[in-house]
HTML snippet that shows the backbone in 3Dmol.js (N, CA, C, O; Angstrom):
<script src="https://3Dmol.org/build/3Dmol-min.js"></script>
<div id="view" style="width:600px;height:400px;position:relative"></div>
<script>
const pdb = `
ATOM      1  N   MET A   1       1.086  -1.138   0.218  1.00  0.00           N
ATOM      2  CA  MET A   1      -0.021   0.256   0.075  1.00  0.00           C
ATOM      3  C   MET A   1       0.948   1.632  -0.277  1.00  0.00           C
ATOM      4  O   MET A   1       1.125   2.457  -1.173  1.00  0.00           O
ATOM      5  N   LEU A   2       1.420   1.283   1.031  1.00  0.00           N
ATOM      6  CA  LEU A   2       2.529   2.052   1.366  1.00  0.00           C
ATOM      7  C   LEU A   2       3.327   2.376  -0.198  1.00  0.00           C
ATOM      8  O   LEU A   2       3.199   3.529  -0.611  1.00  0.00           O
ATOM      9  N   SER A   3       4.090   1.452  -1.013  1.00  0.00           N
ATOM     10  CA  SER A   3       4.706   1.714  -2.431  1.00  0.00           C
ATOM     11  C   SER A   3       3.975   2.214  -3.535  1.00  0.00           C
ATOM     12  O   SER A   3       4.370   2.831  -4.525  1.00  0.00           O
ATOM     13  N   GLU A   4       2.863   1.851  -3.206  1.00  0.00           N
ATOM     14  CA  GLU A   4       1.761   2.721  -4.707  1.00  0.00           C
ATOM     15  C   GLU A   4       1.815   3.830  -4.224  1.00  0.00           C
ATOM     16  O   GLU A   4       2.084   4.637  -5.114  1.00  0.00           O
ATOM     17  N   ILE A   5       1.615   4.628  -2.582  1.00  0.00           N
ATOM     18  CA  ILE A   5       1.116   5.719  -2.563  1.00  0.00           C
ATOM     19  C   ILE A   5       2.831   6.565  -3.530  1.00  0.00           C
ATOM     20  O   ILE A   5       2.903   7.380  -4.451  1.00  0.00           O
ATOM     21  N   ALA A   6       3.944   5.819  -2.694  1.00  0.00           N
ATOM     22  CA  ALA A   6       5.488   6.953  -3.119  1.00  0.00           C
ATOM     23  C   ALA A   6       5.280   6.889  -4.564  1.00  0.00           C
ATOM     24  O   ALA A   6       5.112   7.957  -5.153  1.00  0.00           O
ATOM     25  N   GLN A   7       5.264   5.554  -5.365  1.00  0.00           N
ATOM     26  CA  GLN A   7       5.232   5.664  -7.477  1.00  0.00           C
ATOM     27  C   GLN A   7       4.298   6.410  -7.218  1.00  0.00           C
ATOM     28  O   GLN A   7       5.101   7.338  -7.118  1.00  0.00           O
ATOM     29  N   GLY A   8       3.066   7.033  -6.950  1.00  0.00           N
ATOM     30  CA  GLY A   8       2.106   7.635  -7.410  1.00  0.00           C
ATOM     31  C   GLY A   8       2.699   9.673  -7.691  1.00  0.00           C
ATOM     32  O   GLY A   8       2.173  10.439  -8.499  1.00  0.00           O
ATOM     33  N   ARG A   9       3.622   9.942  -6.937  1.00  0.00           N
ATOM     34  CA  ARG A   9       3.903  10.810  -6.096  1.00  0.00           C
ATOM     35  C   ARG A   9       5.076  10.524  -6.860  1.00  0.00           C
ATOM     36  O   ARG A   9       5.807  10.080  -5.975  1.00  0.00           O
ATOM     37  N   LYS A  10       5.964  10.470  -8.272  1.00  0.00           N
ATOM     38  CA  LYS A  10       7.589  10.335  -9.063  1.00  0.00           C
ATOM     39  C   LYS A  10       8.425  10.872  -7.612  1.00  0.00           C
ATOM     40  O   LYS A  10       8.774  12.044  -7.475  1.00  0.00           O
ATOM     41  N   ALA A  11       8.657   9.874  -6.643  1.00  0.00           N
ATOM     42  CA  ALA A  11       9.892  10.572  -6.390  1.00  0.00           C
ATOM     43  C   ALA A  11      10.996  10.705  -7.112  1.00  0.00           C
ATOM     44  O   ALA A  11      11.821  11.172  -6.327  1.00  0.00           O
ATOM     45  N   ASP A  12      11.603  10.537  -8.377  1.00  0.00           N
ATOM     46  CA  ASP A  12      12.428  10.785  -9.147  1.00  0.00           C
ATOM     47  C   ASP A  12      12.718  12.351  -9.498  1.00  0.00           C
ATOM     48  O   ASP A  12      13.849  12.731  -9.798  1.00  0.00           O
ATOM     49  N   ARG A  13      11.678  13.159  -9.438  1.00  0.00           N
ATOM     50  CA  ARG A  13      11.087  14.411  -9.611  1.00  0.00           C
ATOM     51  C   ARG A  13      10.756  14.128 -10.801  1.00  0.00           C
ATOM     52  O   ARG A  13      10.376  15.223 -11.215  1.00  0.00           O
ATOM     53  N   ARG A  14      10.616  13.253 -11.810  1.00  0.00           N
ATOM     54  CA  ARG A  14      10.993  13.363 -13.139  1.00  0.00           C
ATOM     55  C   ARG A  14       9.550  14.491 -13.831  1.00  0.00           C
ATOM     56  O   ARG A  14       9.733  14.662 -15.036  1.00  0.00           O
ATOM     57  N   HIS A  15       8.420  15.132 -13.377  1.00  0.00           N
ATOM     58  CA  HIS A  15       7.756  16.105 -13.671  1.00  0.00           C
ATOM     59  C   HIS A  15       8.653  17.020 -13.614  1.00  0.00           C
ATOM     60  O   HIS A  15       8.204  18.088 -14.031  1.00  0.00           O
ATOM     61  N   PHE A  16       9.889  17.084 -13.230  1.00  0.00           N
ATOM     62  CA  PHE A  16      10.213  18.823 -12.989  1.00  0.00           C
ATOM     63  C   PHE A  16      11.294  18.885 -14.794  1.00  0.00           C
ATOM     64  O   PHE A  16      12.001  19.786 -15.245  1.00  0.00           O
ATOM     65  N   ASN A  17      10.885  17.268 -15.460  1.00  0.00           N
ATOM     66  CA  ASN A  17      12.056  17.461 -16.521  1.00  0.00           C
ATOM     67  C   ASN A  17      11.184  17.736 -17.476  1.00  0.00           C
ATOM     68  O   ASN A  17      10.869  16.822 -18.237  1.00  0.00           O
ATOM     69  N   ASN A  18      10.641  18.969 -17.633  1.00  0.00           N
ATOM     70  CA  ASN A  18       9.748  18.792 -19.479  1.00  0.00           C
ATOM     71  C   ASN A  18      10.302  19.995 -20.090  1.00  0.00           C
ATOM     72  O   ASN A  18       9.932  21.154 -19.900  1.00  0.00           O
ATOM     73  N   PRO A  19      11.422  19.491 -20.997  1.00  0.00           N
ATOM     74  CA  PRO A  19      11.535  21.248 -21.756  1.00  0.00           C
ATOM     75  C   PRO A  19      10.557  21.917 -23.137  1.00  0.00           C
ATOM     76  O   PRO A  19      10.711  22.628 -24.131  1.00  0.00           O
ATOM     77  N   HIS A  20       9.711  21.310 -22.571  1.00  0.00           N
ATOM     78  CA  HIS A  20       8.294  21.776 -23.211  1.00  0.00           C
ATOM     79  C   HIS A  20       8.132  23.421 -22.826  1.00  0.00           C
ATOM     80  O   HIS A  20       8.315  24.010 -23.892  1.00  0.00           O
ATOM     81  N   PRO A  21       7.882  24.358 -21.816  1.00  0.00           N
ATOM     82  CA  PRO A  21       7.627  25.390 -22.060  1.00  0.00           C
ATOM     83  C   PRO A  21       8.768  25.968 -22.423  1.00  0.00           C
ATOM     84  O   PRO A  21       8.656  26.979 -23.115  1.00  0.00           O
ATOM     85  N   THR A  22      10.122  25.503 -22.071  1.00  0.00           N
ATOM     86  CA  THR A  22      11.139  26.804 -22.279  1.00  0.00           C
ATOM     87  C   THR A  22      11.078  26.356 -23.774  1.00  0.00           C
ATOM     88  O   THR A  22      10.711  27.273 -24.509  1.00  0.00           O
ATOM     89  N   VAL A  23      11.327  25.256 -24.370  1.00  0.00           N
ATOM     90  CA  VAL A  23      10.784  25.116 -26.163  1.00  0.00           C
ATOM     91  C   VAL A  23      10.064  26.770 -26.396  1.00  0.00           C
ATOM     92  O   VAL A  23      10.708  27.814 -26.502  1.00  0.00           O
ATOM     93  N   GLU A  24       8.615  26.625 -26.431  1.00  0.00           N
ATOM     94  CA  GLU A  24       7.316  27.340 -26.281  1.00  0.00           C
ATOM     95  C   GLU A  24       8.084  28.829 -26.410  1.00  0.00           C
ATOM     96  O   GLU A  24       8.060  29.529 -27.423  1.00  0.00           O
ATOM     97  N   ALA A  25       8.842  29.185 -25.025  1.00  0.00           N
ATOM     98  CA  ALA A  25       9.332  30.169 -24.662  1.00  0.00           C
ATOM     99  C   ALA A  25      10.213  31.153 -25.600  1.00  0.00           C
ATOM    100  O   ALA A  25      10.228  32.381 -25.520  1.00  0.00           O
ATOM    101  N   ALA A  26      10.923  30.371 -26.478  1.00  0.00           N
ATOM    102  CA  ALA A  26      11.932  30.120 -27.292  1.00  0.00           C
ATOM    103  C   ALA A  26      11.303  30.347 -28.652  1.00  0.00           C
ATOM    104  O   ALA A  26      12.038  30.810 -29.524  1.00  0.00           O
ATOM    105  N   GLY A  27       9.776  30.028 -29.011  1.00  0.00           N
ATOM    106  CA  GLY A  27       9.072  30.167 -30.217  1.00  0.00           C
ATOM    107  C   GLY A  27       8.934  31.851 -30.052  1.00  0.00           C
ATOM    108  O   GLY A  27       9.389  32.717 -30.798  1.00  0.00           O
ATOM    109  N   GLU A  28       8.085  32.016 -28.714  1.00  0.00           N
ATOM    110  CA  GLU A  28       7.848  32.934 -28.053  1.00  0.00           C
ATOM    111  C   GLU A  28       8.683  34.806 -28.565  1.00  0.00           C
ATOM    112  O   GLU A  28       8.274  35.927 -28.868  1.00  0.00           O
ATOM    113  N   GLU A  29       9.854  34.171 -28.398  1.00  0.00           N
ATOM    114  CA  GLU A  29      10.372  35.230 -28.140  1.00  0.00           C
ATOM    115  C   GLU A  29      11.541  35.692 -29.616  1.00  0.00           C
ATOM    116  O   GLU A  29      12.063  36.733 -30.013  1.00  0.00           O
ATOM    117  N   ALA A  30      11.528  34.330 -30.025  1.00  0.00           N
ATOM    118  CA  ALA A  30      11.354  34.287 -31.637  1.00  0.00           C
ATOM    119  C   ALA A  30      10.753  35.719 -32.383  1.00  0.00           C
ATOM    120  O   ALA A  30      11.199  36.829 -32.675  1.00  0.00           O
ATOM    121  N   ALA A  31       9.505  35.003 -32.499  1.00  0.00           N
ATOM    122  CA  ALA A  31       8.195  35.817 -33.265  1.00  0.00           C
ATOM    123  C   ALA A  31       8.405  37.679 -32.152  1.00  0.00           C
ATOM    124  O   ALA A  31       8.369  38.712 -32.820  1.00  0.00           O
ATOM    125  N   GLU A  32       8.545  37.764 -30.995  1.00  0.00           N
ATOM    126  CA  GLU A  32       8.811  38.989 -30.874  1.00  0.00           C
ATOM    127  C   GLU A  32       9.907  39.357 -31.149  1.00  0.00           C
ATOM    128  O   GLU A  32      10.095  40.533 -30.836  1.00  0.00           O
ATOM    129  N   LYS A  33      11.258  38.554 -31.896  1.00  0.00           N
ATOM    130  CA  LYS A  33      12.235  39.434 -32.216  1.00  0.00           C
ATOM    131  C   LYS A  33      11.941  39.477 -33.793  1.00  0.00           C
ATOM    132  O   LYS A  33      12.794  40.017 -34.499  1.00  0.00           O
ATOM    133  N   GLY A  34      10.915  39.001 -34.327  1.00  0.00           N
ATOM    134  CA  GLY A  34      10.331  39.517 -35.670  1.00  0.00           C
ATOM    135  C   GLY A  34      11.228  38.191 -36.910  1.00  0.00           C
ATOM    136  O   GLY A  34      11.329  38.335 -38.128  1.00  0.00           O
ATOM    137  N   LEU A  35      11.668  37.183 -36.207  1.00  0.00           N
ATOM    138  CA  LEU A  35      12.589  36.122 -37.208  1.00  0.00           C
ATOM    139  C   LEU A  35      11.274  35.469 -37.726  1.00  0.00           C
ATOM    140  O   LEU A  35      10.140  35.573 -37.257  1.00  0.00           O
ATOM    141  N   PRO A  36      11.676  34.821 -38.732  1.00  0.00           N
ATOM    142  CA  PRO A  36      11.368  34.203 -39.508  1.00  0.00           C
ATOM    143  C   PRO A  36      11.012  32.826 -39.061  1.00  0.00           C
ATOM    144  O   PRO A  36      11.891  32.019 -38.759  1.00  0.00           O
ATOM    145  N   VAL A  37       9.517  32.490 -39.003  1.00  0.00           N
ATOM    146  CA  VAL A  37       9.411  30.464 -38.613  1.00  0.00           C
ATOM    147  C   VAL A  37       9.660  29.730 -39.298  1.00  0.00           C
ATOM    148  O   VAL A  37       9.105  28.649 -39.496  1.00  0.00           O
ATOM    149  N   TYR A  38      10.710  30.265 -39.882  1.00  0.00           N
ATOM    150  CA  TYR A  38      11.963  28.692 -40.718  1.00  0.00           C
ATOM    151  C   TYR A  38      12.853  28.778 -39.890  1.00  0.00           C
ATOM    152  O   TYR A  38      13.446  27.715 -39.707  1.00  0.00           O
ATOM    153  N   ALA A  39      13.387  30.101 -38.973  1.00  0.00           N
ATOM    154  CA  ALA A  39      14.473  30.215 -38.375  1.00  0.00           C
ATOM    155  C   ALA A  39      14.882  29.007 -36.984  1.00  0.00           C
ATOM    156  O   ALA A  39      15.871  28.820 -36.275  1.00  0.00           O
ATOM    157  N   CYS A  40      13.363  28.316 -37.123  1.00  0.00           N
ATOM    158  CA  CYS A  40      13.254  27.203 -35.642  1.00  0.00           C
ATOM    159  C   CYS A  40      14.369  26.018 -35.435  1.00  0.00           C
ATOM    160  O   CYS A  40      14.322  24.974 -36.085  1.00  0.00           O
ATOM    161  N   PRO A  41      15.252  26.263 -34.579  1.00  0.00           N
ATOM    162  CA  PRO A  41      16.381  25.849 -34.292  1.00  0.00           C
ATOM    163  C   PRO A  41      16.517  24.369 -34.415  1.00  0.00           C
ATOM    164  O   PRO A  41      17.525  23.778 -34.801  1.00  0.00           O
ATOM    165  N   TYR A  42      14.967  23.643 -33.903  1.00  0.00           N
ATOM    166  CA  TYR A  42      13.933  22.116 -33.607  1.00  0.00           C
ATOM    167  C   TYR A  42      14.094  21.059 -34.731  1.00  0.00           C
ATOM    168  O   TYR A  42      13.186  20.948 -35.556  1.00  0.00           O
ATOM    169  N   LYS A  43      14.936  20.461 -34.792  1.00  0.00           N
ATOM    170  CA  LYS A  43      14.191  19.482 -35.660  1.00  0.00           C
ATOM    171  C   LYS A  43      13.229  17.802 -35.922  1.00  0.00           C
ATOM    172  O   LYS A  43      12.658  17.167 -36.808  1.00  0.00           O
ATOM    173  N   HIS A  44      13.689  17.706 -33.981  1.00  0.00           N
ATOM    174  CA  HIS A  44      12.198  16.848 -34.048  1.00  0.00           C
ATOM    175  C   HIS A  44      10.967  17.177 -33.585  1.00  0.00           C
ATOM    176  O   HIS A  44      10.822  18.064 -32.743  1.00  0.00           O
ATOM    177  N   PRO A  45       9.616  16.253 -34.269  1.00  0.00           N
ATOM    178  CA  PRO A  45       8.994  16.791 -34.488  1.00  0.00           C
ATOM    179  C   PRO A  45       8.195  17.466 -32.969  1.00  0.00           C
ATOM    180  O   PRO A  45       7.580  18.533 -32.937  1.00  0.00           O
ATOM    181  N   ALA A  46       8.432  16.416 -31.651  1.00  0.00           N
ATOM    182  CA  ALA A  46       7.845  17.649 -30.181  1.00  0.00           C
ATOM    183  C   ALA A  46       7.741  19.057 -30.459  1.00  0.00           C
ATOM    184  O   ALA A  46       6.796  19.834 -30.593  1.00  0.00           O
ATOM    185  N   MET A  47       9.522  19.196 -30.526  1.00  0.00           N
ATOM    186  CA  MET A  47      10.087  20.024 -30.231  1.00  0.00           C
ATOM    187  C   MET A  47      10.090  21.054 -30.711  1.00  0.00           C
ATOM    188  O   MET A  47      10.023  22.099 -30.064  1.00  0.00           O
ATOM    189  N   LEU A  48      10.224  20.927 -32.836  1.00  0.00           N
ATOM    190  CA  LEU A  48       9.321  21.439 -33.464  1.00  0.00           C
ATOM    191  C   LEU A  48       7.410  22.120 -33.314  1.00  0.00           C
ATOM    192  O   LEU A  48       6.963  23.151 -33.817  1.00  0.00           O
ATOM    193  N   ALA A  49       6.827  21.305 -32.637  1.00  0.00           N
ATOM    194  CA  ALA A  49       5.800  21.791 -32.407  1.00  0.00           C
ATOM    195  C   ALA A  49       5.437  22.564 -31.690  1.00  0.00           C
ATOM    196  O   ALA A  49       4.770  23.553 -31.994  1.00  0.00           O
ATOM    197  N   SER A  50       5.894  22.187 -30.355  1.00  0.00           N
ATOM    198  CA  SER A  50       6.518  23.158 -29.250  1.00  0.00           C
ATOM    199  C   SER A  50       6.884  24.654 -29.317  1.00  0.00           C
ATOM    200  O   SER A  50       6.571  25.769 -28.898  1.00  0.00           O
ATOM    201  N   TRP A  51       7.953  23.819 -30.299  1.00  0.00           N
ATOM    202  CA  TRP A  51       8.524  26.074 -30.872  1.00  0.00           C
ATOM    203  C   TRP A  51       7.197  26.973 -31.665  1.00  0.00           C
ATOM    204  O   TRP A  51       6.716  28.073 -31.393  1.00  0.00           O
ATOM    205  N   LEU A  52       6.848  25.926 -32.801  1.00  0.00           N
ATOM    206  CA  LEU A  52       6.271  26.686 -33.221  1.00  0.00           C
ATOM    207  C   LEU A  52       4.752  26.979 -32.487  1.00  0.00           C
ATOM    208  O   LEU A  52       4.427  27.999 -33.095  1.00  0.00           O
ATOM    209  N   LYS A  53       3.644  26.694 -31.552  1.00  0.00           N
ATOM    210  CA  LYS A  53       2.776  26.804 -31.074  1.00  0.00           C
ATOM    211  C   LYS A  53       3.879  27.933 -29.775  1.00  0.00           C
ATOM    212  O   LYS A  53       3.019  28.310 -28.979  1.00  0.00           O
ATOM    213  N   GLY A  54       4.521  28.217 -29.556  1.00  0.00           N
ATOM    214  CA  GLY A  54       4.600  29.290 -28.802  1.00  0.00           C
ATOM    215  C   GLY A  54       5.575  30.583 -29.701  1.00  0.00           C
ATOM    216  O   GLY A  54       5.904  31.697 -29.293  1.00  0.00           O
ATOM    217  N   TYR A  55       5.782  30.095 -30.694  1.00  0.00           N
ATOM    218  CA  TYR A  55       5.557  31.076 -31.769  1.00  0.00           C
ATOM    219  C   TYR A  55       4.197  31.667 -32.666  1.00  0.00           C
ATOM    220  O   TYR A  55       3.912  32.777 -33.116  1.00  0.00           O
ATOM    221  N   ASN A  56       3.527  30.338 -32.679  1.00  0.00           N
ATOM    222  CA  ASN A  56       2.302  31.131 -33.741  1.00  0.00           C
ATOM    223  C   ASN A  56       1.452  31.642 -32.416  1.00  0.00           C
ATOM    224  O   ASN A  56       0.753  32.601 -32.741  1.00  0.00           O
ATOM    225  N   ARG A  57       1.295  31.281 -30.967  1.00  0.00           N
ATOM    226  CA  ARG A  57       0.940  32.518 -29.733  1.00  0.00           C
ATOM    227  C   ARG A  57       0.685  33.773 -29.968  1.00  0.00           C
ATOM    228  O   ARG A  57      -0.377  34.393 -30.025  1.00  0.00           O
ATOM    229  N   ALA A  58       1.863  34.105 -30.110  1.00  0.00           N
ATOM    230  CA  ALA A  58       3.208  35.598 -29.702  1.00  0.00           C
ATOM    231  C   ALA A  58       2.550  36.164 -31.007  1.00  0.00           C
ATOM    232  O   ALA A  58       2.322  37.373 -31.055  1.00  0.00           O
ATOM    233  N   ARG A  59       2.171  35.207 -32.268  1.00  0.00           N
ATOM    234  CA  ARG A  59       2.448  36.003 -33.736  1.00  0.00           C
ATOM    235  C   ARG A  59       0.891  36.506 -33.913  1.00  0.00           C
ATOM    236  O   ARG A  59       0.546  37.418 -34.664  1.00  0.00           O
ATOM    237  N   GLN A  60       0.047  35.756 -33.100  1.00  0.00           N
ATOM    238  CA  GLN A  60      -1.328  36.633 -32.469  1.00  0.00           C
ATOM    239  C   GLN A  60      -1.803  37.671 -32.007  1.00  0.00           C
ATOM    240  O   GLN A  60      -1.517  38.106 -30.892  1.00  0.00           O
ATOM    241  N   LEU A  61      -3.070  38.523 -33.289  1.00  0.00           N
ATOM    242  CA  LEU A  61      -3.225  39.398 -32.798  1.00  0.00           C
ATOM    243  C   LEU A  61      -4.030  39.921 -31.709  1.00  0.00           C
ATOM    244  O   LEU A  61      -4.972  39.211 -31.356  1.00  0.00           O
ATOM    245  N   THR A  62      -3.873  40.854 -31.199  1.00  0.00           N
ATOM    246  CA  THR A  62      -4.551  40.694 -29.438  1.00  0.00           C
ATOM    247  C   THR A  62      -5.480  41.587 -29.890  1.00  0.00           C
ATOM    248  O   THR A  62      -5.107  42.409 -30.727  1.00  0.00           O
ATOM    249  N   LEU A  63      -6.988  41.603 -29.386  1.00  0.00           N
ATOM    250  CA  LEU A  63      -7.743  42.377 -29.858  1.00  0.00           C
ATOM    251  C   LEU A  63      -8.284  42.288 -28.277  1.00  0.00           C
ATOM    252  O   LEU A  63      -9.250  41.640 -27.873  1.00  0.00           O
ATOM    253  N   HIS A  64      -7.036  43.447 -27.217  1.00  0.00           N
ATOM    254  CA  HIS A  64      -7.310  44.380 -26.527  1.00  0.00           C
ATOM    255  C   HIS A  64      -8.720  45.751 -26.858  1.00  0.00           C
ATOM    256  O   HIS A  64      -8.597  46.445 -27.868  1.00  0.00           O
ATOM    257  N   TRP A  65      -9.640  45.920 -26.146  1.00  0.00           N
ATOM    258  CA  TRP A  65     -10.776  46.948 -26.762  1.00  0.00           C
ATOM    259  C   TRP A  65     -10.294  48.595 -25.974  1.00  0.00           C
ATOM    260  O   TRP A  65     -10.945  49.611 -26.220  1.00  0.00           O
TER     261      TRP A  65
END
`;
const viewer = $3Dmol.createViewer("view");
viewer.addModel(pdb, "pdb");
viewer.setStyle({}, {cartoon: {color: "spectrum"}});
viewer.zoomTo();
viewer.render();
</script>
């Protein structure tokens, strides 16, 4: 019973090892600098998708009235 609880908490801190928010932030920064979309430094599909997600989020029009 106790070991099941310990496994549920992921005692080895794997949940802190997520590069996607950092890659999204890099995409946002590239969009704010005005870099073209083909300037993405990532080739791995998952990292490319995260970078493009951040890039597109920063390039969207904001409609603040």
